[in-house]
N, C-alpha and C positions, 0 to 999 in steps of 0.2 A: 649486355651491360652498358653499352655506349648510350642507348636511348635513355635508360634509367639515370645514368650520370648526367646527361643533358637536362633531364627534367629537374634533378636536384640543383643543378647549377642555375637553371632559370628561377627556381624558387629562392635560392640564395640571393640572386641578383635583385629580385623583386623585394625581398625582405630588407636587404641592405638599402635599396632605393627608398623604401617606405621610411626606414629609420633615419636616413640622411635627410629626407625631406622634412620630417618632423623636427630634427635638430636644427635645420636651417630656419624653419618657421619660428622656433623658439628663440633663435639668435636675433631675429629682427622683431622680437616682441609680439609675435602673432601666436595664436594657439596652434598646437600641433594637430595633425589629422586625427590622432587617437591617443591612447594612454602611453604608447611608447614613442620614442623618437630620440635616439641618442647616437652620436657618432661611435662611441665605444661598442655599442651593440651592433652597429652596421659593420664595424671592423671584425667583430667576432663571427658574424655571418660570412663575411668574405674569407676569413681564415679557415672556417669549416669547409667552405667551398673549395678553397685551394688544397686543403688536406684531402678532400674527396678526389679531386682531379689528379693529384700527385700519387696517391696510393692505389688508385683503381687498377693500373696495369700490374702492379706488384702484388698487392694483397686485396683481392676483390671484396673480402668481408669487411674491410675498414670503411669503405663508403656506405655499406649497408648499415653498419653500426652508427656511423655519423648521421645517416639519414634517419635512423631511429631517434637520435637525439633531436634532430630538427623536427621530426613528427611530434615529439613531446612538446616542444615549444609551440608548434602550430596548433596542436590540440588545446593547450592551455589558453592560447590567444583566442581561439574560437569560443571556448567556454567563457572567457572573460567578456567577449563581445556580446554574447547572448544572455548574460546575466540580466535579469529584469531591472535591478537597481543601477546598472551601469549604462543603460541604453542612452540616456540623455546627458549624463554628467561627464562622460569621458570622451565623447566624440564631437567633433566640431559640427558635423552634419550627419544625418543618417546614412547618406551615400558613402561617407568615409568608413563607417562601421561595416557596411556590406562589402566594400572594396577590401577591407582588411580580412574579413571572413573569407572572401573569394581567394585572396592570395594564400592564406593559410590552408584553405581546403586543397589548393593545388599542392601545397607542401605535403599534405597527407597522401594525396594521390601519388606524388613522387616517391614517397616511402614505400607505398604498396608496389609500385613499379619496380623499385630497387629489390624488394624481397622476391618478387616473381622472377626477375631476371637472374638473381643469384641462385635461386632454387633450380631454375632451368639449366643454368650453366653447370652447376654441381651434378645434376642428374645426367647431363650429356657427358661430363668428364667420367662419371662412373661407368656409363655405357661403353665409352671408348676404352676404358682401362680393363673392362671385363674380358676374360679369355673367350675366344669364339668356340662355340660348340660345333662339333662335326657329327654328321649322321653316319656313323660307322657300323 
């Protein structure tokens, strides 16, 4: 679970940095990198990351569920970036659009990693809890 948590925290950090950069660009009257860019959204990402890190040792399902939430946001962001009508109007340059897609694709991979890690952890817990059979 530690690697999966690390992946989710990397995604959270990248998403928070993206939104903070967009908010700072807006504050100095420059266009943001893409359609999002707000400090409140960056704080939400950081809060979700903190909740993942805090709950992981106690309740391992919580980071998986929060990762599912992050994957939903990532998937919607990718879909928005790939819409034909949004290609030129929402992004400052095409490279920013692809960078946003890459960050959010990493978020989807982090979700997949969290699910795989949780399933493996649960199956090893069940194996350890099962009574041993003897050949008598």
